[in-house]
A tleap script that builds the chain and sets N, CA, C and O, in Angstrom:
source leaprc.protein.ff14SB
mol = sequence {
  NMET SER LEU GLY ALA MET LEU GLY ALA ILE
  TRP LEU GLY ARG PHE THR THR VAL ARG ARG
  ARG GLY ILE LYS LEU TYR GLY VAL TRP MET
  LEU VAL GLY LEU MET VAL THR ALA VAL GLY
  LEU SER THR SER ILE PRO PHE ILE LEU LEU
  ALA ALA LEU VAL ILE GLY GLY ALA ASN THR
  ILE LEU GLY LEU ILE TRP LEU ASN THR LEU
  GLN GLU LEU VAL PRO ARG ASP LEU GLN GLY
  ARG VAL SER SER VAL ASP TYR LEU GLY SER
  SER LEU LEU GLU PRO VAL GLY TYR ALA ILE
  GLY GLY TRP SER THR MET LEU LEU GLY PRO
  VAL VAL VAL PHE THR VAL GLY GLY PHE LEU
  GLN THR SER LEU ILE GLY LEU GLY PHE LEU
  HIE PRO LYS ILE ARG ASN LEU CASP
}
set mol.1.N position { 0.840 -1.283 -0.083 }
set mol.1.CA position { 0.036 0.052 0.008 }
set mol.1.C position { 0.958 1.158 -0.006 }
set mol.1.O position { 0.626 2.096 -0.730 }
set mol.2.N position { 2.023 1.261 0.619 }
set mol.2.CA position { 2.942 2.397 0.803 }
set mol.2.C position { 3.525 2.631 -0.622 }
set mol.2.O position { 3.607 3.769 -1.083 }
set mol.3.N position { 3.911 1.577 -1.278 }
set mol.3.CA position { 4.440 1.626 -2.596 }
set mol.3.C position { 3.371 2.326 -3.540 }
set mol.3.O position { 3.733 3.230 -4.293 }
set mol.4.N position { 2.111 1.919 -3.494 }
set mol.4.CA position { 1.083 2.487 -4.344 }
set mol.4.C position { 0.819 3.766 -3.917 }
set mol.4.O position { 0.440 4.555 -4.782 }
set mol.5.N position { 0.947 4.216 -2.615 }
set mol.5.CA position { 0.696 5.635 -2.148 }
set mol.5.C position { 1.683 6.548 -2.757 }
set mol.5.O position { 1.368 7.665 -3.169 }
set mol.6.N position { 3.039 6.003 -2.819 }
set mol.6.CA position { 4.092 6.949 -3.470 }
set mol.6.C position { 3.832 6.999 -4.908 }
set mol.6.O position { 3.931 8.082 -5.484 }
set mol.7.N position { 3.464 5.795 -5.635 }
set mol.7.CA position { 3.382 6.005 -7.067 }
set mol.7.C position { 2.046 6.821 -7.415 }
set mol.7.O position { 2.009 7.488 -8.449 }
set mol.8.N position { 1.015 6.767 -6.597 }
set mol.8.CA position { -0.203 7.600 -6.822 }
set mol.8.C position { 0.295 9.056 -6.648 }
set mol.8.O position { 0.030 9.866 -7.536 }
set mol.9.N position { 0.871 9.368 -5.756 }
set mol.9.CA position { 1.373 10.857 -5.458 }
set mol.9.C position { 2.193 11.212 -6.643 }
set mol.9.O position { 1.895 12.223 -7.281 }
set mol.10.N position { 3.263 10.426 -7.019 }
set mol.10.CA position { 3.960 10.836 -8.083 }
set mol.10.C position { 3.164 11.135 -9.500 }
set mol.10.O position { 3.377 12.087 -10.250 }
set mol.11.N position { 2.276 10.171 -9.662 }
set mol.11.CA position { 1.462 10.219 -10.884 }
set mol.11.C position { 0.645 11.447 -10.907 }
set mol.11.O position { 0.644 12.192 -11.886 }
set mol.12.N position { -0.161 11.706 -9.673 }
set mol.12.CA position { -1.012 12.935 -9.720 }
set mol.12.C position { -0.252 14.113 -9.563 }
set mol.12.O position { -0.801 15.179 -9.840 }
set mol.13.N position { 1.108 14.108 -9.103 }
set mol.13.CA position { 1.815 15.324 -8.924 }
set mol.13.C position { 2.312 15.827 -10.446 }
set mol.13.O position { 2.742 16.977 -10.539 }
set mol.14.N position { 2.264 15.085 -11.486 }
set mol.14.CA position { 2.682 15.526 -12.774 }
set mol.14.C position { 1.646 16.506 -13.337 }
set mol.14.O position { 1.929 17.198 -14.315 }
set mol.15.N position { 0.482 16.575 -12.752 }
set mol.15.CA position { -0.544 17.498 -13.327 }
set mol.15.C position { -0.659 18.857 -12.594 }
set mol.15.O position { -0.564 18.846 -11.367 }
set mol.16.N position { -0.838 19.918 -13.185 }
set mol.16.CA position { -0.853 21.308 -12.612 }
set mol.16.C position { -2.402 21.445 -12.223 }
set mol.16.O position { -2.683 22.079 -11.206 }
set mol.17.N position { -3.323 20.920 -12.932 }
set mol.17.CA position { -4.899 21.060 -12.641 }
set mol.17.C position { -5.283 19.625 -12.786 }
set mol.17.O position { -4.664 18.798 -13.456 }
set mol.18.N position { -6.482 19.389 -12.015 }
set mol.18.CA position { -7.198 18.082 -12.173 }
set mol.18.C position { -8.519 18.475 -12.647 }
set mol.18.O position { -9.257 19.148 -11.927 }
set mol.19.N position { -8.873 18.085 -13.849 }
set mol.19.CA position { -10.267 18.135 -14.369 }
set mol.19.C position { -11.109 17.167 -13.911 }
set mol.19.O position { -10.605 16.172 -13.391 }
set mol.20.N position { -12.372 17.267 -14.008 }
set mol.20.CA position { -13.463 16.419 -13.768 }
set mol.20.C position { -13.169 15.700 -12.322 }
set mol.20.O position { -13.173 14.477 -12.186 }
set mol.21.N position { -12.931 16.566 -11.335 }
set mol.21.CA position { -12.550 16.023 -10.016 }
set mol.21.C position { -13.716 15.199 -9.488 }
set mol.21.O position { -13.427 14.129 -8.952 }
set mol.22.N position { -14.838 15.512 -9.558 }
set mol.22.CA position { -15.930 14.640 -8.927 }
set mol.22.C position { -15.911 13.284 -9.426 }
set mol.22.O position { -15.994 12.343 -8.636 }
set mol.23.N position { -15.797 13.084 -10.815 }
set mol.23.CA position { -15.672 11.749 -11.354 }
set mol.23.C position { -14.347 11.103 -10.935 }
set mol.23.O position { -14.352 9.920 -10.594 }
set mol.24.N position { -13.342 11.735 -10.940 }
set mol.24.CA position { -12.133 11.139 -10.449 }
set mol.24.C position { -12.055 10.729 -8.984 }
set mol.24.O position { -11.527 9.676 -8.624 }
set mol.25.N position { -12.636 11.660 -8.116 }
set mol.25.CA position { -12.768 11.287 -6.713 }
set mol.25.C position { -13.631 10.024 -6.443 }
set mol.25.O position { -13.259 9.111 -5.706 }
set mol.26.N position { -14.793 10.049 -7.090 }
set mol.26.CA position { -15.694 8.901 -6.792 }
set mol.26.C position { -15.208 7.641 -7.570 }
set mol.26.O position { -15.403 6.509 -7.127 }
set mol.27.N position { -14.556 7.888 -8.770 }
set mol.27.CA position { -13.965 6.782 -9.501 }
set mol.27.C position { -12.859 6.075 -8.722 }
set mol.27.O position { -12.943 4.849 -8.646 }
set mol.28.N position { -11.884 6.662 -8.164 }
set mol.28.CA position { -10.926 5.938 -7.411 }
set mol.28.C position { -11.359 5.533 -6.065 }
set mol.28.O position { -10.692 4.668 -5.497 }
set mol.29.N position { -12.550 6.122 -5.381 }
set mol.29.CA position { -13.102 5.646 -4.351 }
set mol.29.C position { -13.737 4.220 -4.495 }
set mol.29.O position { -13.644 3.309 -3.671 }
set mol.30.N position { -14.399 4.195 -5.693 }
set mol.30.CA position { -15.010 2.973 -6.255 }
set mol.30.C position { -13.966 1.911 -6.464 }
set mol.30.O position { -14.222 0.756 -6.123 }
set mol.31.N position { -12.816 2.219 -6.997 }
set mol.31.CA position { -11.801 1.335 -7.173 }
set mol.31.C position { -11.383 0.729 -5.959 }
set mol.31.O position { -11.247 -0.494 -5.939 }
set mol.32.N position { -11.156 1.422 -4.925 }
set mol.32.CA position { -10.741 0.952 -3.590 }
set mol.32.C position { -11.742 -0.101 -3.267 }
set mol.32.O position { -11.368 -1.200 -2.857 }
set mol.33.N position { -13.036 0.196 -3.440 }
set mol.33.CA position { -14.037 -0.855 -2.992 }
set mol.33.C position { -13.931 -2.105 -3.806 }
set mol.33.O position { -14.028 -3.216 -3.283 }
set mol.34.N position { -13.723 -1.915 -5.150 }
set mol.34.CA position { -13.523 -3.080 -6.075 }
set mol.34.C position { -12.275 -3.957 -5.585 }
set mol.34.O position { -12.354 -5.181 -5.486 }
set mol.35.N position { -11.162 -3.259 -5.297 }
set mol.35.CA position { -10.074 -4.036 -4.780 }
set mol.35.C position { -10.248 -4.721 -3.505 }
set mol.35.O position { -9.696 -5.807 -3.326 }
set mol.36.N position { -11.006 -4.152 -2.555 }
set mol.36.CA position { -11.371 -4.763 -1.300 }
set mol.36.C position { -12.232 -6.038 -1.514 }
set mol.36.O position { -12.098 -7.078 -0.870 }
set mol.37.N position { -13.162 -5.811 -2.537 }
set mol.37.CA position { -13.964 -7.092 -2.830 }
set mol.37.C position { -13.047 -8.192 -3.573 }
set mol.37.O position { -13.317 -9.383 -3.417 }
set mol.38.N position { -12.070 -7.834 -4.302 }
set mol.38.CA position { -11.195 -8.690 -5.048 }
set mol.38.C position { -10.403 -9.353 -3.885 }
set mol.38.O position { -10.299 -10.576 -3.975 }
set mol.39.N position { -9.870 -8.800 -2.887 }
set mol.39.CA position { -9.146 -9.274 -1.890 }
set mol.39.C position { -9.835 -10.324 -1.243 }
set mol.39.O position { -9.235 -11.356 -0.941 }
set mol.40.N position { -11.174 -10.147 -0.971 }
set mol.40.CA position { -11.960 -11.181 -0.395 }
set mol.40.C position { -12.257 -12.380 -1.192 }
set mol.40.O position { -12.546 -13.455 -0.665 }
set mol.41.N position { -12.184 -12.187 -2.513 }
set mol.41.CA position { -12.455 -13.363 -3.431 }
set mol.41.C position { -11.252 -14.045 -3.908 }
set mol.41.O position { -11.364 -15.073 -4.576 }
set mol.42.N position { -9.983 -13.497 -3.583 }
set mol.42.CA position { -8.756 -14.080 -4.103 }
set mol.42.C position { -8.012 -14.889 -2.986 }
set mol.42.O position { -8.082 -14.585 -1.795 }
set mol.43.N position { -7.353 -15.858 -3.438 }
set mol.43.CA position { -6.540 -16.743 -2.535 }
set mol.43.C position { -5.089 -16.546 -3.010 }
set mol.43.O position { -4.181 -17.083 -2.376 }
set mol.44.N position { -4.839 -15.815 -4.073 }
set mol.44.CA position { -3.537 -15.636 -4.722 }
set mol.44.C position { -2.803 -14.451 -3.965 }
set mol.44.O position { -3.298 -13.325 -3.988 }
set mol.45.N position { -1.571 -14.722 -3.266 }
set mol.45.CA position { -0.803 -13.708 -2.590 }
set mol.45.C position { -0.439 -12.591 -3.545 }
set mol.45.O position { -0.640 -11.425 -3.204 }
set mol.46.N position { 0.129 -12.908 -4.819 }
set mol.46.CA position { 0.547 -11.938 -5.704 }
set mol.46.C position { -0.705 -10.970 -6.141 }
set mol.46.O position { -0.550 -9.756 -6.275 }
set mol.47.N position { -1.726 -11.507 -6.310 }
set mol.47.CA position { -2.986 -10.688 -6.547 }
set mol.47.C position { -3.434 -9.799 -5.433 }
set mol.47.O position { -3.845 -8.651 -5.597 }
set mol.48.N position { -3.325 -10.417 -4.288 }
set mol.48.CA position { -3.700 -9.563 -3.047 }
set mol.48.C position { -2.781 -8.450 -2.852 }
set mol.48.O position { -3.253 -7.382 -2.461 }
set mol.49.N position { -1.497 -8.559 -3.077 }
set mol.49.CA position { -0.351 -7.595 -3.116 }
set mol.49.C position { -0.682 -6.478 -4.248 }
set mol.49.O position { -0.578 -5.271 -4.030 }
set mol.50.N position { -1.052 -6.983 -5.360 }
set mol.50.CA position { -1.300 -6.049 -6.465 }
set mol.50.C position { -2.609 -5.253 -6.149 }
set mol.50.O position { -2.699 -4.094 -6.555 }
set mol.51.N position { -3.541 -5.780 -5.500 }
set mol.51.CA position { -4.771 -5.143 -4.980 }
set mol.51.C position { -4.384 -4.102 -3.978 }
set mol.51.O position { -4.879 -2.976 -4.030 }
set mol.52.N position { -3.402 -4.492 -2.953 }
set mol.52.CA position { -2.962 -3.426 -1.981 }
set mol.52.C position { -2.321 -2.290 -2.590 }
set mol.52.O position { -2.524 -1.166 -2.131 }
set mol.53.N position { -1.523 -2.485 -3.640 }
set mol.53.CA position { -0.772 -1.374 -4.401 }
set mol.53.C position { -1.772 -0.542 -4.968 }
set mol.53.O position { -1.600 0.676 -4.923 }
set mol.54.N position { -2.826 -1.029 -5.511 }
set mol.54.CA position { -3.889 -0.188 -6.110 }
set mol.54.C position { -4.573 0.508 -5.115 }
set mol.54.O position { -4.746 1.714 -5.287 }
set mol.55.N position { -5.047 -0.094 -3.982 }
set mol.55.CA position { -5.706 0.583 -2.903 }
set mol.55.C position { -4.836 1.836 -2.274 }
set mol.55.O position { -5.328 2.913 -1.940 }
set mol.56.N position { -3.489 1.488 -2.182 }
set mol.56.CA position { -2.558 2.681 -1.663 }
set mol.56.C position { -2.661 3.716 -2.579 }
set mol.56.O position { -2.988 4.829 -2.164 }
set mol.57.N position { -2.415 3.517 -3.871 }
set mol.57.CA position { -2.455 4.506 -4.960 }
set mol.57.C position { -3.786 5.272 -5.027 }
set mol.57.O position { -3.755 6.500 -5.109 }
set mol.58.N position { -4.868 4.655 -4.998 }
set mol.58.CA position { -6.185 5.182 -4.993 }
set mol.58.C position { -6.442 6.005 -3.925 }
set mol.58.O position { -6.816 7.162 -4.118 }
set mol.59.N position { -6.281 5.530 -2.766 }
set mol.59.CA position { -6.466 6.355 -1.502 }
set mol.59.C position { -5.570 7.629 -1.502 }
set mol.59.O position { -6.059 8.708 -1.169 }
set mol.60.N position { -4.249 7.517 -1.875 }
set mol.60.CA position { -3.610 8.760 -2.046 }
set mol.60.C position { -4.098 9.692 -3.001 }
set mol.60.O position { -4.132 10.889 -2.713 }
set mol.61.N position { -4.509 9.243 -4.187 }
set mol.61.CA position { -5.088 10.172 -5.187 }
set mol.61.C position { -6.352 10.770 -4.638 }
set mol.61.O position { -6.585 11.972 -4.772 }
set mol.62.N position { -7.234 9.885 -3.975 }
set mol.62.CA position { -8.425 10.489 -3.430 }
set mol.62.C position { -8.176 11.666 -2.466 }
set mol.62.O position { -8.724 12.763 -2.580 }
set mol.63.N position { -7.250 11.312 -1.457 }
set mol.63.CA position { -6.846 12.311 -0.363 }
set mol.63.C position { -6.391 13.766 -0.988 }
set mol.63.O position { -6.803 14.878 -0.659 }
set mol.64.N position { -5.440 13.429 -1.963 }
set mol.64.CA position { -4.765 14.724 -2.643 }
set mol.64.C position { -5.905 15.572 -3.340 }
set mol.64.O position { -6.045 16.759 -3.043 }
set mol.65.N position { -6.705 14.960 -4.255 }
set mol.65.CA position { -7.621 15.602 -5.012 }
set mol.65.C position { -8.668 16.250 -3.910 }
set mol.65.O position { -9.083 17.397 -4.081 }
set mol.66.N position { -9.037 15.534 -2.880 }
set mol.66.CA position { -10.056 16.142 -1.915 }
set mol.66.C position { -9.484 17.321 -1.195 }
set mol.66.O position { -10.174 18.331 -1.058 }
set mol.67.N position { -8.176 17.250 -0.690 }
set mol.67.CA position { -7.630 18.325 -0.087 }
set mol.67.C position { -7.525 19.648 -0.975 }
set mol.67.O position { -7.831 20.783 -0.610 }
set mol.68.N position { -7.032 19.263 -2.211 }
set mol.68.CA position { -6.891 20.409 -3.064 }
set mol.68.C position { -8.314 21.008 -3.456 }
set mol.68.O position { -8.425 22.233 -3.514 }
set mol.69.N position { -9.267 20.295 -3.691 }
set mol.69.CA position { -10.664 20.735 -3.809 }
set mol.69.C position { -11.025 21.679 -2.583 }
set mol.69.O position { -11.441 22.819 -2.787 }
set mol.70.N position { -10.876 21.232 -1.466 }
set mol.70.CA position { -11.270 22.090 -0.252 }
set mol.70.C position { -10.590 23.248 -0.318 }
set mol.70.O position { -11.254 24.268 -0.133 }
set mol.71.N position { -9.194 23.383 -0.579 }
set mol.71.CA position { -8.446 24.602 -0.603 }
set mol.71.C position { -8.839 25.528 -1.619 }
set mol.71.O position { -8.698 26.742 -1.469 }
set mol.72.N position { -9.367 24.964 -2.738 }
set mol.72.CA position { -9.720 25.817 -3.896 }
set mol.72.C position { -11.154 26.356 -3.862 }
set mol.72.O position { -11.378 27.481 -4.307 }
set mol.73.N position { -12.121 25.610 -3.358 }
set mol.73.CA position { -13.439 25.919 -3.406 }
set mol.73.C position { -14.071 26.432 -2.100 }
set mol.73.O position { -15.196 26.929 -2.152 }
set mol.74.N position { -13.395 26.338 -0.901 }
set mol.74.CA position { -13.767 26.684 0.370 }
set mol.74.C position { -13.305 28.140 0.542 }
set mol.74.O position { -12.128 28.303 0.222 }
set mol.75.N position { -13.908 29.165 0.943 }
set mol.75.CA position { -13.309 30.423 1.210 }
set mol.75.C position { -12.266 30.267 2.280 }
set mol.75.O position { -12.394 29.495 3.230 }
set mol.76.N position { -11.240 31.034 2.078 }
set mol.76.CA position { -9.958 31.029 2.907 }
set mol.76.C position { -10.393 31.406 4.417 }
set mol.76.O position { -9.690 30.920 5.303 }
set mol.77.N position { -11.379 32.145 4.766 }
set mol.77.CA position { -11.613 32.304 6.198 }
set mol.77.C position { -12.428 31.182 6.676 }
set mol.77.O position { -12.666 31.144 7.883 }
set mol.78.N position { -12.899 30.247 5.899 }
set mol.78.CA position { -13.738 29.125 6.433 }
set mol.78.C position { -12.920 27.816 6.385 }
set mol.78.O position { -13.387 26.770 6.838 }
set mol.79.N position { -11.747 27.886 5.854 }
set mol.79.CA position { -11.079 26.578 5.590 }
set mol.79.C position { -10.921 25.911 6.889 }
set mol.79.O position { -11.202 24.714 6.949 }
set mol.80.N position { -10.472 26.581 8.027 }
set mol.80.CA position { -10.243 25.778 9.228 }
set mol.80.C position { -11.510 25.176 9.815 }
set mol.80.O position { -11.443 24.102 10.414 }
set mol.81.N position { -12.560 25.764 9.682 }
set mol.81.CA position { -13.815 25.243 10.215 }
set mol.81.C position { -14.235 24.071 9.353 }
set mol.81.O position { -14.607 23.026 9.888 }
set mol.82.N position { -14.191 24.200 8.079 }
set mol.82.CA position { -14.552 23.182 7.095 }
set mol.82.C position { -13.691 22.094 7.282 }
set mol.82.O position { -14.186 20.970 7.360 }
set mol.83.N position { -12.360 22.265 7.373 }
set mol.83.CA position { -11.351 21.137 7.531 }
set mol.83.C position { -11.612 20.349 8.858 }
set mol.83.O position { -11.512 19.123 8.906 }
set mol.84.N position { -11.954 21.129 9.938 }
set mol.84.CA position { -12.093 20.379 11.311 }
set mol.84.C position { -13.367 19.635 11.221 }
set mol.84.O position { -13.416 18.545 11.790 }
set mol.85.N position { -14.362 20.051 10.613 }
set mol.85.CA position { -15.693 19.326 10.519 }
set mol.85.C position { -15.612 18.051 9.575 }
set mol.85.O position { -16.208 16.993 9.775 }
set mol.86.N position { -14.769 18.340 8.511 }
set mol.86.CA position { -14.537 17.225 7.629 }
set mol.86.C position { -13.628 16.137 8.242 }
set mol.86.O position { -13.814 14.948 7.987 }
set mol.87.N position { -12.760 16.516 8.957 }
set mol.87.CA position { -11.822 15.471 9.681 }
set mol.87.C position { -12.585 14.827 10.814 }
set mol.87.O position { -12.382 13.641 11.073 }
set mol.88.N position { -13.457 15.549 11.506 }
set mol.88.CA position { -14.268 14.981 12.540 }
set mol.88.C position { -15.231 13.836 11.965 }
set mol.88.O position { -15.348 12.682 12.376 }
set mol.89.N position { -15.891 14.470 10.898 }
set mol.89.CA position { -16.785 13.410 10.285 }
set mol.89.C position { -16.278 12.197 9.666 }
set mol.89.O position { -16.935 11.157 9.610 }
set mol.90.N position { -14.932 12.359 9.134 }
set mol.90.CA position { -14.181 11.324 8.515 }
set mol.90.C position { -13.565 10.387 9.618 }
set mol.90.O position { -13.392 9.201 9.336 }
set mol.91.N position { -13.245 10.837 10.790 }
set mol.91.CA position { -12.721 9.995 11.809 }
set mol.91.C position { -13.610 9.568 13.031 }
set mol.91.O position { -13.207 8.776 13.883 }
set mol.92.N position { -14.773 10.116 13.050 }
set mol.92.CA position { -15.669 9.814 14.131 }
set mol.92.C position { -16.204 8.293 14.239 }
set mol.92.O position { -16.309 7.693 15.309 }
set mol.93.N position { -16.472 7.851 13.186 }
set mol.93.CA position { -16.863 6.354 13.243 }
set mol.93.C position { -15.909 5.371 12.994 }
set mol.93.O position { -16.177 4.170 12.987 }
set mol.94.N position { -14.618 5.918 12.754 }
set mol.94.CA position { -13.680 4.890 12.523 }
set mol.94.C position { -13.358 3.727 13.642 }
set mol.94.O position { -13.104 2.579 13.277 }
set mol.95.N position { -13.385 4.071 14.912 }
set mol.95.CA position { -13.383 3.161 15.885 }
set mol.95.C position { -14.497 2.061 15.885 }
set mol.95.O position { -14.345 0.877 16.184 }
set mol.96.N position { -15.609 2.670 15.504 }
set mol.96.CA position { -16.891 1.740 15.350 }
set mol.96.C position { -16.673 0.763 14.196 }
set mol.96.O position { -16.958 -0.427 14.334 }
set mol.97.N position { -16.170 1.250 13.058 }
set mol.97.CA position { -15.920 0.434 12.021 }
set mol.97.C position { -14.945 -0.668 12.410 }
set mol.97.O position { -15.178 -1.841 12.120 }
set mol.98.N position { -13.900 -0.307 13.039 }
set mol.98.CA position { -12.889 -1.403 13.454 }
set mol.98.C position { -13.605 -2.549 14.274 }
set mol.98.O position { -13.444 -3.754 14.081 }
set mol.99.N position { -14.413 -1.974 15.211 }
set mol.99.CA position { -14.991 -2.922 16.167 }
set mol.99.C position { -15.963 -3.807 15.369 }
set mol.99.O position { -15.922 -5.020 15.575 }
set mol.100.N position { -16.832 -3.306 14.475 }
set mol.100.CA position { -17.718 -4.195 13.747 }
set mol.100.C position { -16.975 -4.956 12.783 }
set mol.100.O position { -17.259 -6.144 12.632 }
set mol.101.N position { -15.992 -4.382 12.063 }
set mol.101.CA position { -15.079 -5.257 11.218 }
set mol.101.C position { -14.539 -6.418 11.817 }
set mol.101.O position { -14.548 -7.499 11.227 }
set mol.102.N position { -13.925 -6.220 13.301 }
set mol.102.CA position { -13.366 -7.392 14.000 }
set mol.102.C position { -14.390 -8.408 14.379 }
set mol.102.O position { -14.161 -9.612 14.271 }
set mol.103.N position { -15.593 -7.897 14.852 }
set mol.103.CA position { -16.561 -8.656 15.373 }
set mol.103.C position { -17.179 -9.527 14.202 }
set mol.103.O position { -17.278 -10.750 14.294 }
set mol.104.N position { -17.586 -8.803 13.093 }
set mol.104.CA position { -18.002 -9.489 11.817 }
set mol.104.C position { -17.161 -10.450 11.280 }
set mol.104.O position { -17.677 -11.428 10.740 }
set mol.105.N position { -15.748 -10.327 11.343 }
set mol.105.CA position { -14.869 -11.177 10.779 }
set mol.105.C position { -14.820 -12.494 11.660 }
set mol.105.O position { -14.716 -13.606 11.141 }
set mol.106.N position { -14.897 -12.304 12.960 }
set mol.106.CA position { -14.811 -13.498 13.761 }
set mol.106.C position { -16.240 -14.316 13.535 }
set mol.106.O position { -16.258 -15.544 13.621 }
set mol.107.N position { -17.289 -13.643 13.275 }
set mol.107.CA position { -18.586 -14.261 13.152 }
set mol.107.C position { -18.686 -14.818 11.784 }
set mol.107.O position { -19.071 -15.979 11.651 }
set mol.108.N position { -18.390 -14.131 10.803 }
set mol.108.CA position { -18.799 -14.588 9.188 }
set mol.108.C position { -17.525 -14.973 8.407 }
set mol.108.O position { -17.584 -15.649 7.381 }
set mol.109.N position { -16.330 -14.499 8.952 }
set mol.109.CA position { -15.117 -14.889 8.261 }
set mol.109.C position { -14.616 -13.817 7.379 }
set mol.109.O position { -15.456 -13.020 6.960 }
set mol.110.N position { -13.350 -13.664 7.019 }
set mol.110.CA position { -12.853 -12.561 6.349 }
set mol.110.C position { -13.234 -12.614 4.742 }
set mol.110.O position { -13.201 -11.599 4.046 }
set mol.111.N position { -13.551 -13.743 4.302 }
set mol.111.CA position { -14.030 -13.653 2.936 }
set mol.111.C position { -15.259 -13.002 2.604 }
set mol.111.O position { -15.415 -12.323 1.589 }
set mol.112.N position { -16.205 -13.238 3.549 }
set mol.112.CA position { -17.475 -12.550 3.581 }
set mol.112.C position { -17.404 -11.056 3.864 }
set mol.112.O position { -18.083 -10.255 3.221 }
set mol.113.N position { -16.542 -10.682 4.868 }
set mol.113.CA position { -16.434 -9.293 5.214 }
set mol.113.C position { -15.781 -8.532 4.139 }
set mol.113.O position { -16.218 -7.427 3.819 }
set mol.114.N position { -14.787 -9.042 3.578 }
set mol.114.CA position { -14.026 -8.382 2.445 }
set mol.114.C position { -14.959 -8.089 1.288 }
set mol.114.O position { -15.110 -6.979 0.778 }
set mol.115.N position { -15.602 -9.270 0.912 }
set mol.115.CA position { -16.398 -9.293 -0.256 }
set mol.115.C position { -17.683 -8.332 -0.131 }
set mol.115.O position { -17.960 -7.513 -1.007 }
set mol.116.N position { -18.336 -8.485 0.880 }
set mol.116.CA position { -19.509 -7.762 1.074 }
set mol.116.C position { -19.265 -6.247 1.445 }
set mol.116.O position { -19.931 -5.331 0.963 }
set mol.117.N position { -18.271 -6.085 2.325 }
set mol.117.CA position { -17.625 -4.680 2.674 }
set mol.117.C position { -17.344 -3.996 1.334 }
set mol.117.O position { -17.800 -2.869 1.141 }
set mol.118.N position { -16.632 -4.604 0.416 }
set mol.118.CA position { -16.048 -3.914 -0.736 }
set mol.118.C position { -17.230 -3.714 -1.715 }
set mol.118.O position { -17.262 -2.716 -2.435 }
set mol.119.N position { -18.144 -4.599 -1.744 }
set mol.119.CA position { -19.294 -4.509 -2.582 }
set mol.119.C position { -20.127 -3.270 -2.086 }
set mol.119.O position { -20.533 -2.411 -2.869 }
set mol.120.N position { -20.340 -3.240 -0.817 }
set mol.120.CA position { -21.315 -2.159 -0.337 }
set mol.120.C position { -20.556 -0.823 -0.578 }
set mol.120.O position { -21.148 0.110 -1.121 }
set mol.121.N position { -19.309 -0.712 -0.203 }
set mol.121.CA position { -18.594 0.579 -0.536 }
set mol.121.C position { -18.686 0.928 -2.041 }
set mol.121.O position { -18.985 2.074 -2.374 }
set mol.122.N position { -18.441 -0.018 -2.940 }
set mol.122.CA position { -18.550 0.402 -4.373 }
set mol.122.C position { -20.045 0.776 -4.691 }
set mol.122.O position { -20.295 1.725 -5.435 }
set mol.123.N position { -20.923 0.101 -4.179 }
set mol.123.CA position { -22.340 0.341 -4.672 }
set mol.123.C position { -22.670 1.761 -4.038 }
set mol.123.O position { -23.068 2.676 -4.759 }
set mol.124.N position { -22.502 1.911 -2.746 }
set mol.124.CA position { -22.802 3.338 -2.135 }
set mol.124.C position { -22.181 4.427 -2.782 }
set mol.124.O position { -22.822 5.438 -3.071 }
set mol.125.N position { -20.850 4.282 -3.058 }
set mol.125.CA position { -20.156 5.521 -3.574 }
set mol.125.C position { -20.640 5.620 -5.037 }
set mol.125.O position { -20.705 6.738 -5.548 }
set mol.126.N position { -20.982 4.526 -5.741 }
set mol.126.CA position { -21.509 4.755 -7.064 }
set mol.126.C position { -22.734 5.454 -7.179 }
set mol.126.O position { -23.066 5.971 -8.245 }
set mol.127.N position { -23.527 5.513 -6.013 }
set mol.127.CA position { -24.706 6.303 -5.988 }
set mol.127.C position { -24.374 7.877 -6.177 }
set mol.127.O position { -25.195 8.623 -6.710 }
set mol.128.N position { -23.334 8.258 -5.787 }
set mol.128.CA position { -22.805 9.552 -5.848 }
set mol.128.C position { -22.846 10.015 -7.360 }
set mol.128.O position { -23.208 11.145 -7.688 }
set mol.129.N position { -22.470 9.108 -8.187 }
set mol.129.CA position { -22.448 9.487 -9.697 }
set mol.129.C position { -23.917 9.937 -10.136 }
set mol.129.O position { -24.038 10.720 -11.079 }
set mol.130.N position { -24.987 9.465 -9.486 }
set mol.130.CA position { -26.137 10.046 -9.781 }
set mol.130.C position { -26.588 11.494 -9.474 }
set mol.130.O position { -27.666 11.964 -9.837 }
set mol.131.N position { -25.650 12.140 -8.770 }
set mol.131.CA position { -25.977 13.559 -8.430 }
set mol.131.C position { -25.219 14.329 -9.415 }
set mol.131.O position { -24.060 14.008 -9.674 }
set mol.132.N position { -25.859 15.444 -10.053 }
set mol.132.CA position { -25.215 16.178 -11.084 }
set mol.132.C position { -23.932 16.995 -10.417 }
set mol.132.O position { -22.880 17.109 -11.046 }
set mol.133.N position { -24.086 17.480 -9.266 }
set mol.133.CA position { -23.053 18.193 -8.629 }
set mol.133.C position { -21.857 17.379 -8.558 }
set mol.133.O position { -20.809 17.994 -8.750 }
set mol.134.N position { -21.774 16.170 -8.331 }
set mol.134.CA position { -20.668 15.340 -8.331 }
set mol.134.C position { -20.050 15.184 -9.705 }
set mol.134.O position { -18.844 15.347 -9.892 }
set mol.135.N position { -20.930 14.855 -10.685 }
set mol.135.CA position { -20.450 14.592 -12.074 }
set mol.135.C position { -19.869 15.910 -12.594 }
set mol.135.O position { -18.946 15.891 -13.409 }
set mol.136.N position { -20.413 17.094 -12.123 }
set mol.136.CA position { -20.003 18.264 -12.689 }
set mol.136.C position { -18.951 19.076 -11.983 }
set mol.136.O position { -18.623 20.209 -12.336 }
set mol.137.N position { -18.415 18.383 -10.906 }
set mol.137.CA position { -17.383 19.193 -10.085 }
set mol.137.C position { -16.043 19.053 -10.797 }
set mol.137.O position { -15.480 17.973 -10.977 }
set mol.138.N position { -15.563 20.290 -11.202 }
set mol.138.CA position { -14.418 20.399 -12.009 }
set mol.138.C position { -13.225 21.204 -11.211 }
set mol.138.O position { -12.140 21.399 -11.758 }
savepdb mol mol.pdb
quit
């Protein structure tokens, strides 16, 4: 994942502007979900390593585009407030997710958790494409 993160940052760093941000944001977010699903369905160590590489790169690209979008679109005097609310919302349920993930893995097994979790992530993020403001975010 770390190698993927470095490669994703290097790749994105080549561009001075990012066009069609909404589609790219949601596209790489869905790619992460697809890779999580693939990890659940695969027993091949090389494939799982490749999926982790893609997840690392996609998460980095997602984060960089998101931060850049906040800096460009949020008025300067509100950036601190918006960033703190964004961070709070992003990290508030993280411990709950870890607890549910551990519990459900013990109950259902890792294959089900990865497969269903990745499918749900991909499906729910895919709903974002239905909103024109996401598709038109540039």
